[in-house]
C-alpha positions in Angstrom: -29.7 -5.4 4.7 -29.1 -2.0 3.7 -29.9 -0.7 7.4 -27.4 -3.3 8.5 -24.7 -1.9 6.3 -25.4 1.6 7.3 -25.1 0.7 11.1 -21.9 -1.2 10.4 -20.4 1.6 8.4 -21.4 4.2 11.1 -19.6 2.2 13.9 -16.5 1.7 11.5 -16.4 5.4 11.1 -16.4 6.3 14.8 -14.1 3.7 15.5 -11.8 4.6 12.9 -12.1 8.5 13.9 -11.1 7.7 17.6 -8.5 5.0 16.7 -6.6 7.7 14.2 -6.7 10.3 16.8 -5.0 8.1 19.3 -2.7 6.1 17.3 -2.0 9.0 15.0 -1.0 11.2 18.1 1.2 8.0 19.4 2.7 7.6 16.0 3.7 11.3 15.6 5.3 11.3 19.1 7.2 8.1 18.8 8.2 9.2 15.3 10.8 11.5 17.0 12.7 8.1 18.4 15.4 6.8 16.2 15.4 4.9 13.9 12.9 7.2 12.5 9.5 5.6 11.9 10.3 2.0 13.0 8.2 2.5 16.3 5.5 4.4 14.6 5.1 1.1 12.2 4.0 -0.5 15.4 1.3 1.9 16.3 0.4 1.8 12.3 -0.3 -2.1 12.4 -2.5 -1.8 15.4 -4.3 1.3 13.8 -4.9 -0.9 10.9 -6.0 -4.1 12.6 -8.7 -2.0 14.7 -9.8 -0.3 11.4 -10.3 -3.8 9.8 -11.9 -5.3 13.0 -14.5 -2.2 13.2 -15.6 -3.0 9.5 -16.0 -6.7 10.2 -13.4 -7.6 7.7 -11.5 -11.0 7.9 -8.1 -10.8 6.7 -6.2 -13.7 5.0 -2.4 -13.5 4.2 -0.9 -16.0 2.0 2.9 -16.4 0.9 4.5 -14.1 3.5 7.3 -16.5 4.0 8.4 -15.7 0.4 9.5 -12.1 1.5 13.1 -12.1 2.4 14.6 -10.5 5.1 16.4 -7.6 3.1 14.7 -4.5 1.6 12.3 -5.0 -1.4 10.0 -2.9 -3.6 6.4 -4.2 -2.8 3.9 -3.5 -5.7 0.3 -4.2 -5.4 -3.1 -3.6 -7.1 -5.3 -1.1 -5.7 -9.0 -1.6 -5.1 -10.1 0.1 -1.9 -9.3 2.5 0.8 -9.1 -0.6 2.8 -5.9 -1.9 0.9 -3.7 0.2 2.9 -4.8 -1.2 6.5 -4.9 -4.8 5.1 -1.3 -4.1 3.6 0.0 -2.6 6.9 -0.9 -5.9 8.7 0.0 -8.2 6.0 3.5 -7.0 4.9 6.3 -8.5 7.3 9.0 -6.1 8.7 9.6 -2.3 8.0 8.0 -0.7 5.2 7.2 2.8 3.7 4.4 3.7 1.4 4.5 6.0 -1.4 1.2 8.0 -0.9 -0.5 11.1 -2.7 0.6 14.3 -1.0 -2.9 15.5 -0.1 -3.2 12.8 2.6 -0.3 14.1 4.6 -2.5 17.2 5.2 -5.1 15.1 7.2 -4.8 15.9 11.1 -3.4 12.9 13.0 -3.3 10.5 10.0 -0.9 12.8 7.8 1.1 13.6 10.6 1.7 10.2 11.7 2.2 9.3 7.9 5.1 11.8 7.8 6.4 10.6 11.3 6.7 7.1 9.8 8.4 8.1 6.9 6.0 7.8 4.2 6.8 9.6 1.1 4.4 12.1 -0.5 4.0 12.0 -4.1 2.4 15.0 -6.3 1.1 13.5 -9.6 0.7 16.6 -11.1 4.2 17.9 -10.5 6.6 15.9 -12.3 9.5 17.6 -10.7 8.4 16.9 -7.1 7.4 13.4 -8.2 11.0 12.6 -9.3 12.3 14.0 -6.1 9.9 11.5 -4.2 11.3 8.4 -6.2 14.9 9.5 -5.4 13.7 9.7 -1.7 12.1 6.4 -1.9 15.5 5.1 -3.2 17.1 6.6 -0.4 14.9 4.9 2.1 15.6 1.5 0.4 19.4 2.2 0.7 18.8 2.7 4.3 17.3 -0.9 4.6 13.7 0.0 4.6 11.3 -1.6 1.9 8.9 0.7 0.0 5.3 -0.2 -1.3 4.2 1.3 -4.3 0.7 0.9 -6.2 1.6 1.0 -9.6 -1.9 1.9 -10.9 -1.3 5.1 -8.4 -5.1 5.1 -8.0 -8.2 2.8 -7.2 -9.8 0.9 -9.8 -13.5 1.9 -10.6 -14.6 -1.4 -11.8 -12.2 -4.2 -10.8 -10.1 -4.2 -13.6 -6.2 -3.5 -13.2 -5.5 -0.2 -14.5 -2.4 0.7 -16.7 0.7 0.9 -14.7 3.0 3.8 -14.3 6.8 3.5 -14.5 7.9 5.8 -11.2 8.0 2.4 -9.1 9.7 0.4 -11.7 12.4 3.0 -12.0 13.1 3.1 -8.0 13.4 -0.5 -8.3 15.9 -0.7 -11.3 17.9 2.4 -9.7 18.1 0.3 -6.4 18.9 -3.1 -8.0 16.4 -4.8 -5.4 13.8 -7.3 -6.0 10.1 -6.5 -6.7 7.7 -8.4 -4.6 4.1 -8.6 -6.7 1.1 -8.4 -4.3 -2.4 -9.3 -5.3 -5.3 -8.0 -3.2 -8.7 -9.8 -3.4 -12.0 -8.9 -1.9 -11.3 -5.2 -0.9 -13.5 -3.9 -3.7 -16.3 -5.9 -2.4 -16.1 -4.6 1.0 -15.6 -0.8 -0.1 -15.5 0.0 -3.6 -14.4 3.1 -4.9 -17.2 5.9 -5.0 -19.2 3.8 -2.2 -19.4 4.8 1.3 -21.3 1.7 2.8 -19.2 -1.1 4.2 -20.0 -4.6 3.2 -18.4 -7.0 5.8 -16.5 -9.8 4.1 -12.9 -11.4 3.4 -9.9 -9.7 2.2 -6.9 -11.8 0.9 -3.6 -10.5 0.4 -1.0 -12.8 -1.4 2.7 -12.3 -1.7 4.4 -13.8 -5.0 7.8 -14.7 -5.6 10.3 -11.8 -5.7 11.4 -10.7 -9.2 15.1 -9.7 -9.3 16.2 -6.4 -10.9 20.0 -6.7 -10.4 21.8 -6.0 -13.4 18.8 -4.8 -15.5 19.2 -1.4 -17.1 16.3 1.1 -17.7 15.7 -0.3 -21.2 14.3 -3.5 -19.3 11.5 -1.4 -17.7 8.7 -2.4 -20.2 9.5 -6.1 -19.9 9.6 -6.0 -16.2 6.3 -3.9 -16.0 4.6 -6.9 -17.8 6.1 -9.5 -15.8 4.8 -7.8 -12.5 1.6 -7.2 -13.9 1.0 -10.7 -14.9 2.3 -11.9 -11.5 -0.4 -9.5 -9.9 -3.3 -10.4 -12.2 -2.7 -14.1 -11.1 -2.5 -13.4 -7.4 -5.6 -11.2 -7.1 -7.6 -13.3 -9.8 -10.3 -11.3 -11.7 -10.3 -9.6 -15.0 -7.1 -8.8 -16.9 -8.5 -5.5 -18.6 -6.1 -2.8 -19.6 -2.6 -3.2 -20.6 0.5 -1.9 -19.0 1.6 1.5 -20.5 
């Protein structure tokens, strides 16, 4: 079994490398075509599908019809590196991710992320982080949804980590709904700290949009708890740590 997983992982790594070079180049080039990032999104979805296929991952999407036509703030739990390709395939319409700044330095991948309009976040620098949140709010006002991982990092043990407030401030400032998203199965396929893929199924579930229009910043704590409860229900598994 271990040998089989090693072979699948080697195959997935090879395909992912080729996939990233080809579609990363495509995404970087078409990123110049207005509206910025919309054409790159098409390539990103294909890139994600190929990665999931190479890892023998079966993706199931539930509740996508709950997502309206207008821009929203998606918030999902973070279990695995495979969360990103799973969400790129599952989320309908145009969406931009908030991603850690170091990813933008990776050749082809980082270039395509920048071309698509992904928003770099430096967690160590509060000033630049606030600037990133303002940029995300501007993208929303331009009609593009934004995805945030409120935990900011992958869970090491499957528990839902404390939520950070940045994404909630974006939603409150923009006055747009938050769509909670639960990811189940990604950690089993490729957990944090593991480098061997275990083929399996990933389920992405969309919850009912939670309105923020008319709410002030003082409502942030209550909103965080509501989103946390929704994600816990959608993803299944242990509740673990409370929101901060």
